[in-house]
N, C-alpha and C positions, 0 to 999 in steps of 0.2 A: 498738619496734623498734630493733635496733642499725643506726646510720646507715650504717656499711658494707654491711650486708646489704640495707639499703632501694636503694641504689644497686645492687646486684648484680641484687636483685629486677626493677629497671626493664631492666638488660643483657638479663636472662633472658627478658623479656617480648618484647624486640626479637627477640632470638635466635629464640625460639618463633614470632613472626610472620613471620621472615624463611624458617624451614623449612617454615612452612604453605605459604608463597609457591611455595618450590622443590617441593614436594609436590605441589601444585594443577598446577605447570608439567608436573612428570614424568606426573602423572596426563592431562593434556591430550595431552601428546605420545605417550603410550601409546595413548590413543582416537584420535588420528590415524594411528599405525602399525597400529592394528587395521583401521580402513576402509582404509587403501592395502593391507594384506594380503587384505582382502576382495575389493577390487576386483582385484587379481592373481589371487587364486583363482577369481574370475568370468570373467576374460578367459581364463585358462586352459583353464576349463571350456567357453567358446564357440568356443576353438580345438580343443578335442579333438571338440567336438559336429559342427562343421563339418568336420573331417577324415572322422569316422565317417560323416558325411550324405554325402560326396563318394564314399566306398567304397560306400554303398548305392545311389548313383545309378548306378555302374557295374554292380551287381549287378543292379539293375532293368531296364537297359539289355540285359544279357545274357538275363535272364527272358524278356523281350519278344523277343528274337532267336529263343530257344528255341522258344518258344510258336508263333511265325511259321513256324519250321522245322517244326515238328511238324504244323500246319495245312497246310503245303504238301504234306508227306508223304501225310496222310490225304486230302487231294484227289486226289492223283495215285494213291494205292491204290484210292481208290473209281472212279473214272475206268477203271482197268485192271480192276478187278473186273466192270465191267459187260460187258467183251469175253470174259470167261473162260466157257469151256463145260463144263468138268469140274468136279465137286463137290470133288476133293482140291485143285485150284487155287483155286476160290472159297474154302475153307473157310481155306487157308493166307492167302490175301490177307485174308481175314476177321480171321485173326489178328492180322495185322500192324497193320491198322486199328485194332484194340482195344489192343494193346499201344502205339501210338503216343497212341491218345487217354486213357490211363491216365498214359503220361509226360508229356502236355500236361496234364491235370488237376493232375498233381502239382505242375508246374512253374508253374501258375496260383496255385496255394495257396500256393507259395513267395514268387511275386510280391505277392499280396496280404499278406502277413507283413511284406513288406519295405517295401510302401507303407503300412501302418499305421505301421511303426517310422518311416519317413521322416516321417509326420505329426507323432510323439511328438518327433522331434529338432527340427523346426521350432518346435513349442512350447516345448521346453525352451530352444532357442535364442533365441527371443523373450523369454521371462520373464527369462532371464539378463542379456540387453541392457538390459532395463528395469531389471532389479537394478543394473547398472553405472550408469545414467544416475542414477540416486537416491543411489548411493553416491556418485558424482562431486560430484554438487551438495552434499550433506551435507560431504563433505570439503571443498569450495571454502569453504563457510560457516564450517565448524570453525577451517580455516586462517587465515582473515580474523579470525575473532573473537580467535584465539591471537595473533595479530600485534600487535593492539590491546592485549591483555592483558600480551604482553612490555614493550611500550612504557611503559605504565601501571606495570608492576610494577619494571621497571628505576629510574623515577624515584623510585618508593617505597622501593625498599632503598638508591638512594643517599643517600634522606633518613635513613632508619635507621641507616645506616653511620655517617652524620656524626653522629646523636644518640648512638649507641654510643659513637663516639670520644670524645665530651666527657664522657659519663657515667663512661668507664674512668679518666678522670683523677682521679676522686674517690675511687677505690679502690685501696688498698695493693697493691702488685705480689703480695705473699705469698698475699692473699685472691684475688686475681684469679685467680692461676695454679692457685690451689686449685679455682676454679671451672671453668676451662678443662680441666684435669685429667680432674675428676669427668664434664664434659661429653663429654668424647672418650671417656672409659671406660664410662660408663653411659649415656650420651644425657641428653637435657633429661626432665625437669626436674632439675638439678642442685641447687637450692634449693627447699627443701620445709618446708611448715609441720607444726608440732607443736600438737595440739589441747589442750583444756582439762584432759583426761584425762592427759595427757602423752605420748599415743602418736604416734611420727612417722608421718605420713601416706605416707611413701615405703615404709617395711617393716614398719610396724604393731606396731612394737615399744614397748614402755613405757620411757621413760627411768628411769635413776635418780633419787631424790628430788632429792639435791645437783646433779646436773646441770640437773634442771629449775628448782630455784630459782635457779640461776646463769642459766640464758637468761632467767627471766622478768625478771631484773633489766633486762635488755636492753643489758648494758654489755659483753657478751663476744662473740666470734666462735666459734660452736660447730659441730662436726659431729657427726653421728649415729654413736654409736659401734658399731652394728650395720652400717647400709648407707653410711657414710660421707659421707652426703649433708650440705649446708649447711643447718642448720636453724634456726628462729625461731618463736616463740610467736604464733600468730593468735589475736588477741582477738576475743570475740564482738562483732558489730556490734550497736550501741545504736539501737534503732528510735524 
């Protein structure tokens, strides 16, 4: 392998390692943000449910007042009915009792529906609060691990940068600038192998025989004529 390319491959391995660290950090941050959003949404749900539960409580109290009012009217009409002597007055009073009884029954149905809904709200609020506790515990643990990873990764990146700086000293500026340009435009890997069939493993195009022979000599610095990546011949490993 060309010596310049060998140094550049080491640089690329460092760059790939640093890229992986950054991707892992972004992934962890995304997970943390996801948990934070989930907690916020659950908090918002609890607030909304508690608000609706309070409104429902007002409705239940009104139902109870209305039922008590209908009971009072029914009892009053029943007492009056006992003192009535004519059929016409009796029937009129009986109709009033019936109407109020029907209104009371409808109000009782509404009360029952509201109380069932109130129970549902209580269950939903309890479940949401339990979810918030679990998410909060998970978030705290995730942040704790992430903070430790950041400290470890910062030390690792410092070491990698130091090693990369030393390696670059062995690479000609013109070659390193080509590497940086390819890395910027195509992303890593910027250096790719050519297999024994003469195929670039970056774009999967076969090199012309003359270029392949030059590459096999390991004396040239070469770029793929198709994808423009820096190429080298990868020898089969001897077992």
